[in-house]
N, C-alpha and C positions, 0 to 999 in steps of 0.2 A: 421528558416523557415520550415525545414521538421519536427521538433518537433510540431508546430502547425498543419502542414498538416496531421499528425499522430492522433494527439487528435481530429482534425474534423472528422478525418474517423471514429473514434471509436465512437464518440458523434453521428454521422450520423448512424451507427450501433445502437445503444441503441435506437436513437429515432424510426426507423425503424422497431424493435422488440417491440415497445409499452411498454405495462406494463410488460412483461415477463424479470424480472431479471435473466438470465441466466450468472451469474457472470462468471463463469469457461470460458465460450465461450468468453466473454467480455476480460478476461485475455489472453487467449491464441490468440486473434486477435491482442492485443495490443502488447503481446512480440514479434509475428512477426514482427510487424511494427517496435518496439523499435529497434530488432537486425538491421535493415537495417542502423540503425543512428548512427552516431560516435558522441556521445554527452555526455558530463562529468555529466549533471544533470539526465540522465537515471538512477543513483544509489539512485537520491535524497539526495544526502549527506547532505544538509541543513535541512531536516526534521529528518534522521536518527541521525545526531549529536544532535539536540535539544532533540528529544524523547529519547536518551538513555540518557541526563543528567535529564531530567525530571523523566524517571521511574527507576531511578538507587534506588536500595534499596528495589524494589518491582520486577522486571522483568528483565532478562538477556536480553537486547536488540539486535534483529538480523536484519541487515540493511534488508530495504525492496527497492525494485525499484519501479517505477511508476506505473506499471503494477499491483503488487501486492496491492499497495495502492488503485487503483481503485477497483480491486476485492474485497478488504475489505469494500471500501464504498458502493459498490453494495449490499454485503450481508448484511448491515446492515444500510438501508437508514435512519431509524429514531433515528439513534444514532449521536452524533457529534463525528468528527474524533478529538479526542482527543488521544495522545500518550498512555494512559492507554487504551483506547479502542481498538485500534490498536494492543496493546500488546495481549490483552485478544484474541481477533478474530483471530489473528495470531498463538495462543498458544505457546506464547514464554513463556521459564520457568519461574517459580517465584524463587525470591531470598529464600533462606532458612537461617532464621536468626542462626547466631551461637550462640551455649549456652555460657554464661558467664565464665570466668576463663579460 
């Protein structure tokens, strides 16, 4: 219930600000709201686990919380929120291939 209310507040904030994509401000407001909640989904474990598996071999996955994911989605509104896109936008380190032998 609290999580839903939090995201409705964030959505309302985005709508009020119209077309301006101030993604940092969205992330900051979300972070303040999320900190008040005691919810295991704040870390988006299910997304992190799946994305870590999908980008293995390409990126070193760094866990993202829901606010970071919202900020990423805000910053690249025309791109699909694929794990590789999240990794690129979040500037996760690329895996360097090991030399043979």
